[in-house]
C-alpha positions in Angstrom: -12.4 -85.9 18.9 -14.3 -83.1 17.2 -14.8 -80.2 17.8 -18.2 -78.8 18.1 -18.0 -74.8 19.4 -15.6 -72.0 20.4 -16.6 -69.0 22.9 -15.1 -66.5 23.7 -14.6 -66.1 27.5 -14.4 -62.8 28.6 -14.0 -61.5 32.3 -16.0 -58.9 33.6 -15.8 -57.3 36.7 -20.3 -56.6 36.4 -22.6 -58.8 35.7 -24.7 -56.4 35.4 -23.0 -53.7 34.0 -22.0 -56.4 30.8 -25.2 -56.9 30.7 -26.2 -53.4 30.1 -23.4 -53.1 27.5 -23.9 -56.3 25.4 -27.7 -56.2 25.4 -28.9 -52.5 26.1 -25.4 -51.1 23.4 -24.7 -53.9 21.3 -28.6 -55.6 20.5 -27.4 -59.4 21.7 -29.9 -61.4 24.2 -28.9 -62.8 27.1 -28.8 -67.0 27.8 -28.8 -67.3 31.8 -27.4 -69.8 33.0 -28.3 -70.2 35.6 -25.0 -69.9 37.7 -24.1 -66.3 39.2 -20.8 -65.8 38.2 -21.1 -66.3 34.2 -23.3 -65.5 31.1 -24.0 -66.0 27.2 -25.2 -63.4 25.5 -26.0 -64.3 21.8 -27.3 -62.6 18.4 -30.9 -63.9 17.8 -30.2 -63.7 13.8 -26.8 -65.0 13.8 -25.9 -67.4 16.9 -23.0 -65.5 17.3 -22.0 -65.8 20.9 -19.9 -64.8 24.3 -19.7 -66.1 27.7 -18.8 -63.4 30.1 -17.5 -64.7 33.8 -16.3 -62.3 37.2 -14.1 -65.9 37.9 -14.6 -69.5 37.5 -16.4 -71.0 40.5 -14.6 -74.0 40.8 -11.7 -74.2 38.8 -8.2 -72.2 40.5 -8.4 -70.4 36.7 -10.3 -68.3 33.7 -9.8 -69.8 30.4 -9.3 -67.1 27.6 -12.4 -69.3 25.7 -14.4 -72.8 25.8 -14.5 -75.3 23.5 -16.8 -77.6 22.9 -16.3 -81.2 21.8 -18.2 -83.9 20.8 -15.8 -86.1 23.4 -14.9 -84.5 26.0 -13.1 -87.5 27.7 -10.8 -88.8 24.3 -10.0 -85.4 24.1 -8.5 -85.1 27.9 -6.8 -88.5 27.3 -5.5 -87.2 24.2 -3.9 -84.3 25.9 -2.8 -86.0 28.9 -0.9 -88.4 26.4 0.4 -85.5 24.9 1.9 -83.8 27.9 -0.3 -80.9 28.0 -0.8 -79.1 31.5 -3.4 -80.2 32.5 -5.3 -76.8 35.0 -8.2 -78.8 36.1 -9.1 -82.1 36.2 -12.0 -83.8 34.1 -15.2 -84.0 36.0 -18.5 -83.2 36.2 -20.3 -80.5 37.1 -23.6 -79.9 39.0 -24.7 -77.4 36.3 -24.1 -80.6 33.9 -21.0 -80.2 31.7 -18.1 -82.2 31.6 -14.6 -80.6 31.9 -10.7 -80.0 31.9 -8.9 -76.8 31.2 -6.0 -77.1 29.5 -3.2 -74.7 29.5 -2.2 -73.1 25.2 -0.9 -71.2 23.7 -2.3 -66.8 25.0 -3.9 -68.9 27.8 -5.9 -71.1 29.4 -9.0 -73.1 27.7 -11.9 -74.4 28.8 -12.4 -78.2 27.2 -16.4 -79.1 28.1 -19.0 -81.7 26.9 -23.0 -80.8 27.2 -22.7 -84.2 30.1 -26.8 -86.0 30.7 
């Protein structure tokens, strides 16, 4: 299992307000995800990114960060074997991500891999 990317997940009350700030004030570019509860903002020069969400639509808790891995099934097996608290089971979401949530020191993490 290799971690390929880490992205903060910031909970907001209003995505439009977040757009105004991150695009118009900070100069980032929105990378829409096709979902009405989450979007991503990226700095076009550096690739630095931030996801913002109003709430996670399919999980019982909101993550503080998304950690992308190259083998989410192996990550899931490793964390279960270690006795970690799995907050949201391993699932393939309709938007093309295979993921699970795990409780870690400091909050809940979304462990994910692009699927399909």
